[in-house]
N, C-alpha and C positions, 0 to 999 in steps of 0.2 A: 206745783204750788203758786198761788196768786199772788202777785203782789199790792197791797193795798196802800190808803195813806191816812192817817187817825188822827185828829187834833184833839187837845185834852186842854182843859183849863178847869182854872179852880179859883175864885175868891171867897170863901169861908175859909176860917181860921180850922185847922192848921192846911194851907193850899199845898206848900212843898207834901206834904205828906199824905195828902190823898193824891196827888200826882203819884208818887212814888208806890202807894198801892194799888193803885190801875196799873201800873206799868207792873210792877208784880203777878195783879188779876191776869193779865195780857196773856205775859207769860206764860202761865200754870195750864194755860190752855192749849190740849197736844194736837188741836190745827192749826195754831197760830203760835210762828217762831217771830220775836223778835231780830230785826235787819239792824237798825241805826232809830237812834233817837237825837233831838235836838238838843242843842242849852234851852230852859226857863228863859222867858221873858215875862217882863212887867207892865199890864197894859192898863190905859184907862178903860173903862164898861163901852160899850155900844150902847145906843137903842134906849133902854131905862140905865140912868146916870148916877141914879142919886144908889151909888152901891161902890163899895169897896172896888181897888186897882183886883185886876187877875191876873195870876201866870197866866202864862201859857205854853204849850209847848207843840211837835208834833212828831209823830212815832212812822216806820218805813217798818211794816209787815210784812212777813210770807204766809201765808191763810192756804187750808185746806177748806176751808166755809164760803158757801155763797154769798152772798151778800145780805138776801136778808138772814143768814145764820150769823153772822158777824156782825149785826144790829144788833140781834135778840139780846147777844153777847156783850158788846155795847151799853144795851144800856141796863142789859142784869147787874156790871161793876157798879155803873151807877145807883141802881137801889140799892146794895150792899152799902155801898158809901156813902147813904145817907139823901140821896137825888130828890128835894121837891119840886115840882112845878108847880109854882103858884103865881109868880110873874113873867110874863113874855119879859123874854130877854134878864131876866132877874138872878139876884147871888143862885147862887149856889159852890156843895159845898162838891161832885165835881160832871164834868159836860163832856162829853166823848160823840164826836162828832166823823165819822166815814169819809176821809175829801175825797180821793178818791179809791179807783176799784181795778185794777188793770187801767184798760182804755176803755172799759163799761160808758153805756151812756145808757143810763136806765133811768124810767122815773115808775113808780109804785106812790101808792096814798098811803105808805112810810116814808120811805126812803129816796132820795136822788140823788143818783151820781152819775156827771161828778156834784158836790153841794152848790147850789146853784149860787152862793153869796161868794163864794172862797174867796174869789180875783176881787174883790173888793176892800176885801179886808186884810189892810197889812198885817194885824195878832197872828195870820196864818200865812199868807203870805211868806213871810219873809224865814218863820223856822222849815216852813215845807221846804224854800228853796234853799234855805244851810243843807238842810237834810239829802237834796237832792236838785238840785238847779236845774236841771237839762231833762225833771220830770213832766212830759204832757199832759198839758188843761186840753183833752180832746174838744173841751165844746168852743173851747176859741183858741183851737191850730197855733197856744202858743205852748212856750215850758216857764217853768215857773221863776227862772232868772227875766226873761220876757215879761213878764204879768211885774213884777220884781219893781222893773227899772221905770214902768208907766203909771206906777201909785204915785199919788201925789208925797213930795218929799218930804214935809210937818208931815203926812201921817207914817213916813216911817219910820219919823227921829222921833214919834213919841213910843217908838219898841225899845223896853232895854233888859237888853241880858242881864240876868241875876250876875 
């Protein structure tokens, strides 16, 4: 089994239902076991800001799937829950991003691990540090709690647990 971390986000109603359904679908796969999940956090949109606030969280899973197999399954969940990729960083029913896969460093056309921007995003680092503060971010050679301490305080304050 390989340990992986997946970020979930939704900003189209019913946001909590989409998160719940995505978690259930992840748990239904015979090659994935849900180990931990963070609280749900309400966050302002990043990039394209003319949209509703997001609900974000992070899951820790144990998986038998290879990284691209896990990505394919996450994208199947997104499609099944009505995800439409119309506007970059735009509204979505559900977004699933693989943050970490063991201590792997990989760059493929469809997937980069660790997620290349996660260390800049409080809405990812706050729930990741909640799930496992000591998880290593291999490209930075820092733990989630160390990265969290380095984020601007005003960014971290905007992340509110539900």
